[in-house]
C-alpha positions as CSV (number, residue, x, y, z in Angstrom):
1,V,0.0,0.0,0.0
2,G,1.4,3.4,-0.9
3,S,0.2,7.0,-0.5
4,L,1.5,10.4,-1.5
5,F,0.7,13.5,0.5
6,L,1.6,17.0,-0.7
7,V,1.9,20.1,1.4
8,D,-0.8,22.8,1.2
9,P,1.3,25.8,2.4
10,E,-1.7,28.1,2.8
11,K,-3.7,25.8,5.1
12,K,-0.5,24.2,6.6
13,E,-1.9,20.8,5.8
14,L,-0.8,17.6,4.1
15,V,-3.3,16.6,1.3
16,L,-3.6,13.1,-0.1
17,K,-2.9,13.3,-3.8
18,G,-2.5,9.6,-4.7
19,A,-2.8,6.1,-3.2
20,L,-2.0,2.6,-4.4
21,R,-4.0,-0.5,-3.5
22,G,-5.0,1.1,-0.3
23,T,-7.5,1.8,2.3
24,L,-6.0,5.3,2.3
25,S,-7.7,6.0,-1.0
26,G,-11.1,5.7,0.7
27,I,-10.5,8.2,3.5
28,P,-13.3,10.8,3.3
29,D,-11.2,13.7,4.3
30,A,-7.6,12.9,3.3
31,R,-6.0,15.9,5.0
32,R,-3.6,16.0,7.9
33,K,-2.3,18.9,9.9
34,L,1.4,19.4,9.6
35,H,1.9,18.8,13.3
36,E,-0.4,15.8,13.8
37,G,0.2,12.0,13.9
38,I,3.0,10.1,12.2
39,L,2.9,12.4,9.1
40,G,3.3,15.4,11.4
41,Y,6.3,13.6,13.0
42,V,8.0,13.2,9.7
43,A,7.0,16.6,8.4
44,H,8.5,18.3,11.6
45,R,11.8,16.4,11.4
46,K,12.1,16.3,7.6
47,T,13.9,12.9,7.8
48,P,12.9,9.5,6.6
49,L,11.1,7.3,9.1
50,L,11.4,3.5,9.4
51,V,9.1,1.7,11.8
52,E,9.8,-2.0,12.0
53,D,7.1,-2.7,14.6
54,I,4.9,0.2,15.8
55,R,3.8,-1.8,18.9
56,K,7.4,-1.8,20.2
57,D,8.3,1.7,19.0
58,A,8.4,4.1,22.0
59,R,8.0,7.1,19.8
60,F,4.4,6.3,18.9
61,Q,3.0,5.1,22.2
62,N,1.4,8.5,23.0
63,G,-1.5,8.4,20.6
64,N,0.6,8.9,17.4
65,G,0.4,5.1,16.7
66,R,-1.2,3.5,13.7
67,S,-4.9,3.7,13.1
68,R,-5.2,3.1,9.3
69,Y,-2.3,0.6,8.7
70,R,-2.8,-3.1,8.3
71,T,0.7,-4.0,9.3
72,D,2.9,-2.9,12.1
73,S,5.8,-1.9,9.8
74,F,5.9,1.1,7.4
75,V,8.2,3.8,6.0
76,S,7.5,7.5,5.5
77,I,9.9,9.6,3.4
78,P,9.7,13.4,3.2
79,L,9.9,15.0,-0.2
80,L,12.2,18.0,0.0
81,L,13.0,20.7,-2.5
82,G,15.8,23.1,-1.5
83,G,15.4,21.9,2.1
84,E,11.6,22.7,2.1
85,L,9.0,20.0,2.7
86,V,6.7,19.6,-0.3
87,G,5.2,16.2,0.6
88,I,5.5,12.8,2.2
89,L,5.7,9.4,0.5
90,N,4.4,6.4,2.6
91,L,4.6,2.6,2.2
92,T,3.1,-0.1,4.3
93,D,1.8,-3.7,4.0
94,K,5.0,-5.2,2.6
95,R,4.1,-8.1,0.3
96,S,6.2,-10.6,2.2
97,G,4.5,-9.7,5.5
98,R,7.8,-9.0,7.1
99,S,9.0,-5.7,8.5
100,F,10.6,-3.1,6.2
101,S,14.4,-3.0,6.5
102,K,17.1,-0.3,6.4
103,E,17.8,-1.4,2.8
104,D,14.1,-0.8,2.0
105,L,14.4,2.6,3.5
106,E,17.5,3.5,1.5
107,R,15.8,2.4,-1.7
108,M,12.7,4.4,-0.9
109,T,14.8,7.4,0.0
110,L,16.4,7.3,-3.4
111,F,13.1,6.9,-5.1
112,A,11.6,9.8,-3.1
113,D,14.6,12.0,-4.2
114,C,13.6,11.1,-7.8
115,V,10.0,12.0,-7.1
116,A,11.1,15.3,-5.7
117,L,13.3,16.0,-8.7
118,Q,10.4,15.3,-11.0
119,M,8.2,17.6,-9.0
120,E,10.8,20.3,-9.3
121,K,11.1,19.7,-13.0
122,G,7.4,20.0,-13.3
123,R,7.4,23.2,-11.3
124,L,10.2,24.7,-13.4
125,K,8.4,23.7,-16.6
126,A,5.2,25.3,-15.4
127,A,7.1,28.5,-14.4
128,L,8.8,28.5,-17.8
129,E,5.5,28.1,-19.6
130,E,4.1,30.9,-17.5
131,G,7.1,33.1,-18.3
132,R,6.7,32.3,-22.0
133,A,3.0,33.2,-21.9
134,A,3.8,36.4,-20.1
135,L,6.5,37.3,-22.7
136,E,4.1,36.5,-25.5
137,T,1.5,38.7,-23.9
138,H,4.1,41.5,-23.5
139,R,5.1,41.1,-27.1
140,R,1.5,41.3,-28.4
141,G,1.0,44.3,-26.2
142,A,4.2,45.9,-27.5
143,T,3.1,45.2,-31.1
144,Q,-0.3,46.7,-30.5
145,L,1.3,49.8,-28.9
146,E,3.6,50.1,-31.9
147,E,0.7,49.7,-34.3
148,E,-1.3,52.3,-32.4
149,R,1.7,54.7,-32.3
150,A,2.1,54.3,-36.1
151,R,-1.6,54.9,-36.6
152,L,-1.5,58.1,-34.5
153,Q,1.6,59.2,-36.2
154,A,-0.1,58.8,-39.6
155,E,-3.1,60.7,-38.4
156,L,-0.9,63.5,-37.0
157,T,0.9,63.7,-40.3
158,L,-2.3,63.8,-42.2
159,S,-3.7,66.4,-39.8
160,R,-0.6,68.6,-40.4
161,K,-1.0,68.3,-44.1
162,M,-4.7,69.2,-43.9
163,A,-3.8,72.2,-41.7
164,S,-1.3,73.3,-44.3
165,I,-3.8,72.9,-47.1
166,G,-6.4,74.8,-45.1
167,K,-4.0,77.7,-44.5
168,L,-3.2,77.7,-48.2
169,A,-6.9,77.7,-49.2
170,A,-7.7,80.4,-46.8
171,G,-4.9,82.6,-48.1
172,I,-5.9,82.0,-51.7
173,A,-9.6,82.7,-50.9
174,H,-8.7,85.9,-49.2
175,E,-6.5,87.1,-52.1
176,L,-9.2,86.3,-54.6
177,N,-12.2,87.7,-52.7
178,N,-11.0,91.3,-52.8
179,P,-10.5,91.6,-56.6
180,L,-13.6,89.6,-57.3
181,D,-15.7,91.8,-55.1
182,G,-14.2,95.0,-56.7
183,T,-14.7,93.6,-60.3
184,L,-18.4,92.7,-59.6
185,R,-19.1,96.2,-58.2
186,Y,-17.6,97.8,-61.4
187,I,-19.8,95.5,-63.5
188,H,-22.9,96.5,-61.6
189,L,-22.0,100.2,-62.0
190,S,-21.4,99.7,-65.7
191,L,-24.7,97.9,-66.2
192,S,-26.6,100.7,-64.4
193,H,-25.3,103.2,-67.0
194,L,-26.2,101.1,-70.1
195,R,-29.4,100.9,-72.0
196,E,-31.2,97.6,-72.2
197,D,-30.6,97.2,-75.9
198,E,-26.9,97.9,-75.9
199,M,-24.7,94.9,-77.1
200,V,-22.0,95.5,-74.5
201,R,-24.6,94.9,-71.8
202,E,-24.8,91.2,-72.9
203,Y,-21.1,90.9,-72.6
204,L,-21.1,92.4,-69.1
205,L,-23.9,90.0,-67.9
206,E,-21.9,87.0,-69.2
207,A,-18.8,88.3,-67.3
208,K,-20.9,88.8,-64.2
209,L,-22.1,85.1,-64.3
210,G,-18.5,84.0,-64.6
211,L,-17.4,86.1,-61.7
212,E,-20.3,84.9,-59.5
213,R,-19.3,81.3,-60.3
214,M,-15.8,82.2,-59.2
215,V,-17.2,83.6,-55.9
216,H,-19.1,80.4,-55.3
217,I,-15.9,78.3,-55.9
218,V,-14.0,80.5,-53.5
219,E,-16.7,80.0,-50.8
220,N,-16.5,76.2,-51.3
221,L,-12.8,76.3,-51.0
222,L,-13.1,78.2,-47.7
223,A,-15.7,75.7,-46.5
């Protein structure tokens, strides 16, 4: 029977994350306080524990003894990363029915080190993926900012061009309005001194229509 407990640092508990062939997998609330029971004993000391016969082990005669183990012998190995406890690996119910030995403990300790390294590898991989995602988000944001900057720059350039064109149009309109206005006044005065049947009157009326059209063009240019 095997079980794997991992540390929940926020709640300061050990949480069952996996069990093999075990009654442990059926525990309704598979959580243990870091200072309670045998798991708490291992968590506090951060050293592997070998119990050959819990009935004869003085360390667990004060209520910390087994309550969910079928056999009297078991091993508990702390999983450490950088000296910090991240979990505990447990084995009980040795197939031969005999007690676990120091050799069993050594093999399990090596195995636990491999588990801890895999956990660290997984953590680093997750951190790397998170960093890549953050970098990609930053890159997308930078690209969007650059596109927005280019758009605003183009709008500013166009606005400056339009402002220049507007100044030019206003200047041209102002320069044209004065002579147009004067010319129209002289035509009106000339028409007032001509008889209705004089040929030159037709010429002046045609000139007046052309000048009024130019005035309309200048007004549109100002608009």
